[in-house]
C-alpha positions in Angstrom: 106.4 90.6 107.4 102.6 90.1 107.6 99.8 90.5 105.1 99.5 94.2 105.8 102.0 95.5 103.1 99.7 94.1 100.4 96.3 95.3 101.9 96.4 98.7 100.2 97.8 97.5 96.9 95.9 96.8 93.7 96.7 94.6 90.6 97.2 95.9 87.1 96.4 92.7 85.1 95.8 90.2 88.0 97.8 87.0 87.6 96.4 83.5 87.2 96.7 82.9 91.0 98.0 84.6 94.1 98.2 83.8 97.8 99.8 85.1 100.9 101.4 82.5 103.3 103.4 83.5 106.4 103.7 87.0 104.9 105.1 85.8 101.6 103.3 86.7 98.4 103.0 83.8 95.9 102.2 84.6 92.3 101.5 82.3 89.3 101.6 84.2 86.0 99.0 84.1 83.1 99.7 83.2 79.5 102.3 85.3 77.6 102.4 88.3 79.9 104.9 91.1 79.5 105.6 94.9 79.6 107.5 96.3 76.6 107.2 99.2 74.1 108.2 98.9 70.5 112.0 98.7 70.4 113.6 96.0 68.3 110.6 93.6 68.6 107.9 96.1 67.4 105.2 94.9 69.8 103.6 96.8 72.8 102.4 94.3 75.4 101.1 95.9 78.6 99.8 92.6 80.0 102.3 91.9 82.8 101.2 91.5 86.4 101.9 94.5 88.6 100.8 94.8 92.3 101.1 98.5 93.2 100.3 101.4 95.3 100.5 105.2 94.6 103.5 107.2 95.8 104.3 110.9 95.4 107.8 112.2 95.5 111.1 110.5 96.3 111.2 107.0 97.8 113.1 103.7 98.3 111.3 100.6 97.1 112.7 97.2 97.9 111.7 93.5 97.7 113.3 90.1 98.2 112.1 87.2 96.0 112.8 83.9 94.3 111.3 82.4 91.1 110.9 79.1 89.3 112.7 80.3 86.2 112.4 77.8 83.3 111.3 79.6 80.1 112.9 82.4 78.1 112.1 85.8 79.7 110.5 84.5 82.9 110.9 87.6 85.2 110.1 89.1 88.5 111.0 92.1 90.5 110.0 95.8 90.9 108.2 98.3 88.7 107.8 102.0 88.8 105.1 103.3 86.5 103.7 106.6 85.3 101.6 105.2 82.5 101.7 102.6 79.7 104.7 104.2 77.9 106.7 105.6 80.9 108.0 103.0 83.4 110.9 101.0 84.7 111.0 97.4 85.7 113.9 95.6 87.3 114.8 92.3 88.8 115.7 88.8 87.5 115.0 87.7 84.0 115.8 84.3 82.6 117.6 84.5 79.3 120.3 82.4 77.6 119.6 79.6 80.0 120.5 81.6 83.1 119.2 84.2 85.6 120.2 87.8 84.8 119.9 91.1 86.6 117.6 92.9 84.2 116.5 96.6 83.9 114.1 97.9 81.3 113.7 101.7 81.1 110.8 102.9 79.0 110.0 106.4 77.8 107.9 105.8 74.7 110.4 103.1 73.7 111.9 100.4 75.9 115.6 99.8 76.4 116.9 96.7 78.1 120.1 96.0 80.0 120.9 92.6 81.5 123.9 90.9 83.0 124.4 87.4 84.3 125.2 87.0 88.0 128.5 85.2 88.4 127.4 82.9 91.3 124.5 80.6 92.3 121.7 82.1 94.4 118.2 81.4 95.6 116.9 84.8 96.9 117.7 88.2 95.4 116.9 91.6 96.7 116.3 94.6 94.4 116.1 98.2 95.5 115.1 101.3 93.7 115.7 104.7 95.1 114.2 107.8 93.5 115.9 111.1 94.0 114.5 113.9 91.8 115.3 113.0 88.2 117.0 109.7 88.9 116.3 106.1 89.7 119.2 104.4 91.5 118.8 100.6 91.0 120.7 98.1 93.2 120.7 94.4 93.8 122.0 91.9 96.4 121.8 88.1 96.3 121.6 85.8 99.4 125.3 85.0 98.7 126.3 88.7 99.0 126.7 91.1 101.9 126.7 94.4 100.1 124.4 96.1 97.6 125.7 96.5 94.0 124.8 99.0 91.4 122.7 97.7 88.5 121.8 101.0 86.9 121.4 104.8 87.4 118.6 105.8 85.1 117.0 109.1 84.2 113.3 109.4 85.0 111.4 112.7 84.5 110.9 114.6 87.8 107.6 115.9 86.4 106.2 112.4 87.0 105.5 113.1 90.6 102.8 110.6 91.4 103.7 107.1 90.4 102.5 103.5 90.8 105.2 101.5 92.5 105.3 97.8 93.5 105.9 94.2 92.5 106.0 92.8 88.9 106.0 89.3 87.4 105.8 88.2 83.7 106.2 85.2 81.5 106.3 86.3 77.9 106.7 82.8 76.5 104.3 80.7 78.6 102.0 80.6 81.6 102.5 79.4 85.1 105.8 81.0 86.1 105.9 81.0 89.9 107.4 83.8 92.0 107.6 84.2 95.7 108.1 87.7 97.3 109.4 87.2 100.8 109.8 90.9 101.7 108.5 94.3 100.6 109.4 97.8 101.8 108.4 101.3 100.6 109.3 104.5 102.3 111.5 107.7 102.2 114.7 107.5 100.2 117.5 105.8 102.1 120.4 107.9 100.8 121.9 109.8 97.8 125.2 108.0 98.2 126.2 105.8 95.2 129.8 104.9 96.3 
C-alpha cells in the first residue's frame, strides 16, 4: 500500500499528529477524544479522530491496524457515519485491562457491545460490509486464518451517502498511538454470513 489511499480523505477532528511511512498511517490522539451519544453516561462527545471519504450505496470497508493500548477506552478501527447522531464505529477498545473487539451502533443513542479476544495478537483486521439496511461487521487477528462475525447491525437504507474511514480515540488521555497498515474500500464482497 502507498500514500494514495489517504490522498482523497479528510479529517473530522484532526489528531495531535499524523504521518505516513511506507504506506502505513500513524496517528497520535489528542486529549480526551471520543464518539458517543447519551446512553448510560449522559454525555455527547463528537471529538474523536475520523479520517474519511464519501461513499454512496453498498460497500466493503477494511483496515488492518495495531495500537499502543494503555488507558481505559483507548480505541482504533473503522467508522461509518451519516451525521453526529447516526454512525457505527468498530475495532479494538481497551477495557478491563485487555483488548476487546468493540462495536458501537448509534442512532440517536449509542449502544456498545464488546468481547475480549481469547488469544494474544499484534495486528487485527476489521471489515464492514454494507448491504441495504445492514452492516455486517467481521474481525480477524494475525493469529487467525478466517474472518469471524462481530455483529450484524441495522443501519437505515435511507442513509445512502455516508462518510467512511478510519477512527482513533482516547477518552481518558492524550497520546494514544495507532498504526494502520492497510486500508481498502470498494464494492461489497459478499452477502454470505456463514
